[in-house]
N, C-alpha and C positions, 0 to 999 in steps of 0.2 A: 563201587564197593566201599562200605564204611571203614574207617580207620580202626584197626585192632587196638583194644585197650586190654592188655593182658595182666591178670592177677594170679598169684600163687597162693593157694589156700590149703592148710592142713585139714584133710578130710578123711576121717576114719583111719588114721595112721599113714595115709599116703599124701603126697604133695601134688595137688591137682592144679593144672593151669586152665584158667577160664577166660574167655573173651567177653567183655561187657561193652564193646564198642558200637553195637547196633541196637536198634529198637524194632519192636514188632510193627509190621506194616498196617496201614489204615484199615484193611479188610479183616483184621484179626480182632477177636474179643479182647485181646491184650494191647490193642493199638496204642502206640506211643510209649509203652513201658519198655524198660531195658530188657534186652534179650541176653540171657546168660548161656553161652555156648561152651561145651566141654572141648578142650583142645588136646590135652595130654595128661598123663599121670606118671609119677615117679615115686620110688621108694624113699628117696632122701631129698631134703631141701637143696643140697649142693648140686645134685643131678638136675633138678628143675631149673635152678639158676644158671647152670652151665648151658643148658639147652635153650633157655629163654632169658637171656641177660636183660632184655628190655622190660621184663615183667616186674610188677610191684608185689612185694610180699603183703598179704592182707589177712584178715581174719574172717571166718565164715559169717560172723554177726555183722560185718561191715559190707558184705555183698548185697547188691540190690535184690529185692524180692518183688514178686508180682502180686497185684491185688485184683480181686473180682468184685470189689465194693460198688463199682459203677453198674453192675448188672442187677436186674430186678430179682427179688426174692421168690416171686411166684412162678409157677411153671407155665402160666398162660401168656407168656410174652411171645 
């Protein structure tokens, strides 16, 4: 099992804990890209930090995003 990399992000007024420690498997169209998994959500930053002291405070713009640029544009693939 991959090591958890936990981040706390302010999302729509809640503090969401996300795990970015794994990647999509080889058979996925997102193969090799970072997999962002929801872990938990809290009303306050203090609650999130108390429950997940090992998590790093981050910003939504700093979180990894996935790309489909490697896929063909036409429907005939």
